[in-house]
N, C-alpha and C positions, 0 to 999 in steps of 0.2 A: 504494500500500500504506500503510495507516494505521499510525501509530506504536503499538507495543505495548511497554509497560514491564514487564519481568519482576519477580517478587518478589525482595526483598532478603534473604529468609531463606536460610540455607545451612547444611547440616550439616557443612561442612568449614571453617567460620570458626574463626580462632584469634586470640588477642590476646597482646601481649608488653609487658613493663614494663621501663623503664630501670633498670639496676642497676650500670652500669659507673662507677667513680669518675672524676670529671673531666668526664663528659659533662653537658651543661647542659639537656637536654630531658627532659620527663616525659610524652611523648605515648604513650598506649596505643592503637596503631592496629590496626585489623582487618586480618588477613592472609587471603588466599585462596590455597589450594594444592590440588594434586592429592592425593587420598587416599593415593597411594603415595609422596608426596614424603618425603624424609628429614626426621627430627626433627619430623614433623607433630604438632601439638597440637590436640586436640579440645576445644571449649568446650561446656559444658552451659548452655543458655539457660533462663532461668526461664519464658519464654513466647516464642512465635514473633515475629519482627520484622514483624508485620502491624499497622499502626496506622491509626486514623482521626485526623482533625484534632484536635490537642491531646493525643494520647496520647504518653507518654514512653517511649522505648526502654529496655528493661531493661539492667542491668549484668551482664555475663557472669561466670561463675565459672571459675576455673582451679584445679585441685587443691583444690576446696572452699574457696577463699579469694576474697572479694570483691576485685576489682582496683581499686585507687585510681588515678585518672588526672586530669591537668589538664584534658583535653578529654573529659569524659564527655558523653553525649548531652544536648543543651541543650533546655530547655523554653522556647520562644519566649514572651516576656512578653505576656500578654493574649490568647493564642489561645483558651484555655479559655472565657473570657467573651465571645469574639467581638469584643473591642474593637480588636484589631489585625488588620486584614485587608489591610494594605498591602504585605506581603511575598509575592511570587509567584516560584516556581521552575518553569521549564519545561525539558524535555529535548529535544534533537534525537535523531536516530537513531544518532549516532556512538558514544555510550557511555551508554545508558540505565541500566545497572546502577549506574555511579558516581553518576549523578544521583539515583537512588532512594536510595542510601546517604546522600547529602548531605541529602536531604529527611528521611530518618529521623533523622539527627543533630539536625536542627532541630525535629523533632516535627511536621513538616508533610507534606501530600500534594503530589505533583507536580501542577502545573497541567495542565488538560486541553487538549490540542493535537492537531490533525489534520494529519499530514504525509503527503503522497502524491506519487507520481511519475506523470506522464502517460505515455502510450504512447511519446512521443518523448523521454522523459527529463526533461522540465521538472518543476520542483519546485513543489508547491502546499502552502501553509501557512495554516491557519485556527485561531485561538485559540477554544476552546470555552467560555471564561468571560471575564467582564469584567476588564480590567486598567486601567481609567480611574483615573488618579491613583495608581497602584501603583508600588512599587519592584520591578522585574522583573529576575530573573537567568536568563540563558539558558545552560545547560550544554551545550557542544558543542565538543569538540576537533576540530581540523582535521587528523586523522590519515588514513591511507589508507582509502578513496580521497580524497585531499586536496582535489581540485577539487570533488567532489560535496559533501563536508562543509562546505567553505568557503562554497559557494553556498547551501547550506541554512541556514547561520548568518546570512548576509546577508538572506535572505528572512524568517527568523524575526525579525530585528531590525526589518525594514521593517514586518512585521505588527504588532509591538508599538508602533512609532511611530505607525502609522495608527490604532491602537486607543487612543491618548491615554494611554499609560503615562507616568508622571511621570519615572522614571529607568529606563534600560535598561543593564544591565551584562552584557557578553559574558564569560562564564566559560569560558576556553579552557585546559583542563588541559594540552593540547599545542598549541603554536602552530606550525603548519606554515609553510614557506617562511622560517623564521628563520635558516637557514644561509646564505641569500642576503642577507647584511646589509651587504655592502661589495663594492667592485670589486677583485678580485685580478688581473684581466686586462683587456685592452682590450675595449670594446664589450659589457660584461656588464650585465645588469639588476640592480637592487637590489630584488628581489621583496618583501623584508620591508617596505620602505617602501610599496610598492604595495598590499600586503594591509592594512597599517595604514590607508591612505587609504580603501580600500573599506569597512572596518569603521566608520570614522568617518563617512563620507558616507552609509552605510546608516541611521545614526541612533543608534548606540551612544553613551551618555554616559560610559561607563567600561569598562575592560578589566581582568579578573582573570586573570592567566596564571601558570603554574607552571613554574619552571626554564626561562626563556628561554635560547636557545643562547648569547646574549651580552647583557650588560646594556645596551649601547647601543641595543638594539631598542626599549626603552621610549621613547627619544627620537624614534622615528619616529611616535609617536602624538601627535596634538594634543588628546587628552583624557587624563584621569588614568589611570594604570596601576598596579595593585597587583600586585607581583611576589612570589609565594609560593614558598618553597623546600621541596623534598621531602626535604632532608637530615635533618630531625628524625625522619621516619618510618624512614629507613634506620638512623640512629644508634640509635634505640630498639630496633630488631631486633638489630643487632650487639651491643648491650649485653646482650641476653638470652642470648647465646651464651657458652660457657665458654672464652673466649680471654683469656689474660693480657694486660693492657694493654701490657706491655713487650715483647711478641712481635709486635705489629702494626706494619706499615709501610704508609702510604697511598701509592698510586702513581697519578700522573697519566699517562694513556696518550699525551699529547702536551703540547707546550709551552704551547699555548693554554689548557689546563685546569689550569694550575699554581695560579692564584688560587683556583679552586674546591676543588682538592685540599688546599691549605694551610689553608683555612677548615675543611674537614672534619676534617683531622688535628688541628687545634687543639682542636676539640670532642671528639675521640676520645682523651682523656687526653693531648693534646699529643704525638701519635705522630709519629715521624720521617717524612720525605717523600722519595720517589724519583720520578724523571721518566724516561719513555721518550722517547728522541729518535728521531723518525721523519721520513721524507721521503715526501711524497705525490706520485705521478706523475699522478694524475687523480682524477675523482670516484669515490667508493666503492672506491678502491684505495690501499693504503699499504704502505710498506716500512720495517721497523724497522731502525734503525742501531745504537744502543747504549743502555745504561742509566746514568743518573746517580743514584748512591746505592747503598746496601748493603741487599740483601734476603736474604742467605744465612742459612738457618735460620729465617727469619721467616714470618709469615702476611701475605701481600700482599693488600691491599684496593685493587683498581683502581676508580676512580671516574670516571664520565663522565656527561654530561647525557642522552645518548641512545645506544642501540645500534641501528644500522641494519642493515648487512650483517655486522657483527661482525668485519670484517677487521682493523681497528685493534686492538681489544681482544684478539682471538685471537692475533695476532702478538705483542702485548705480553706476553700470558700465557706464550707459548712462550719468550720471552726471559727472563722471570722464573724459569721452571723451570730454564733453562740456567744462570742466575746463582745457583741454590741455594735458591730460595724453597721453603718446606715445603708451603704451601697457597696457592692463589690464589682470591680471591673477586672476582666482578665485581658492581659496584653501579651502577645507572643509574635515572634517574627515568622516562625514556620508552623503551618497548620497541617500536620500529618493526618490527623483525624482518623485514626484506626478505631474500629468498633470497640466499645460502645461510646465513643467520644461525643457524638452528636446528642445522644440521650442524656448524658451527664451535663453537657453545656447548656442544653435547652430546658433543663429541669426547673428553672426559676431561681437558681442560686446567684446568677450574674445579672447585673443591670445591662451589661454589654460585654461582648467578646470581640476584642480588636486584634486582628491579625494582618499580615501582609500577603501579597500574592507571589512570594517566592515559590510556593507550591500551588498549583491550580486547584481550586475548590470545585468539586463536582456539584452539579446543580441540585442533586438530591440531598446534599449536605448543608444547604443553606437553611437557616432558621432566623426568626425575627430579631434576635439579639445580636446577630453577627454583622460585623463591619469589616470589610476587606480594603486595606490601603495599598496603593501601588508603590513599589520601590523602583519603578522604571527610570524616573528622573535621577535618582541617586546612583543607580548602576550606570546609566547613560553618561552622567558627568564623570564618573570614575573611569569609564572606558575611554572617554576623550582625553582625560588627563594622562592616562597610561600611554595612549597613542602619541600624545604631544610631549611626553617626557616632563610632565608637571607633577607637582606634589599632590598626593592623594590624602595624606593625613590632615592637610590644611582644611579640607572640607568639614571636618568635625571639630575644628577649633573655634 
């Protein structure tokens, strides 16, 4: 089956602007929601987001006001005159919508690629345009089905290497196998290192990943890794909500996420921090023990890097309600949503579940409390800076 990339235009797109004092980011990121979602905002677009090479995406309007933003759609220098043809973006089949949004931000078209499956499941990849001497970016999260998407990424990298691409960057919005980053019991594999070796040996020159499960995973690669954080997107959205900064408390669902939650709380007007102490009895199972911190009468914002079966975050939310929290928001970059995650998240424990589109959300997994934010502008800006040899870390300062 050949890859088919859907159009990036959507009547349910919405944008948000940072307004909360103390927050340090000004990203206006596109949000995708169900039409029935609470607080949905409709954007009136000047023209559809359908571009040829060199066309610049329009700036949306909210309430008849032009939205200023740090990361407005970028016009790639030299594209109009045809002088810069060295940047190429290709999409795998895992998340073509996100890849199309990234290309739109850069004012480019996705590269033409043919991806098929043979009758026995083998993956076939053929580039339909020349990439000789080009800077190639392959957008492919290794989300479920993880093994299929990982193998597809490896074959895409190999195809670009054999087509004489100058540089190959694997853009992995969600890096699968990242949870297996250390040995916690005897005779365990460290699959994160194995996958890093596979990507390197396939021919990738660089990896661009979003919110790795742990920072040490960058050290498993023998090639440069640009680590992008999805926090600015979520911060921007929370800043658009009418919540007083002195009513918010940031909650880490486990001890391992304290550093992530502390950094998030600091940018959220230096909000107080609470920690859920839990004991895990096995994979995808958790038991909450107690809460460290005060959430009584507060709006609790639970932050995690991913939501898989939602067992940890659901039990944590139940504990927060028991301790007197007024509302509970769940925020996560990666929405894996393995069963029974949807039942747990839509059970009424959460005022809102805020995720990003690093992993595509199936239509049947939408529920009224769900809000999906786009990281396309963030990844697009990072791709351009890597291509232009500019600083990436300065985006987050």
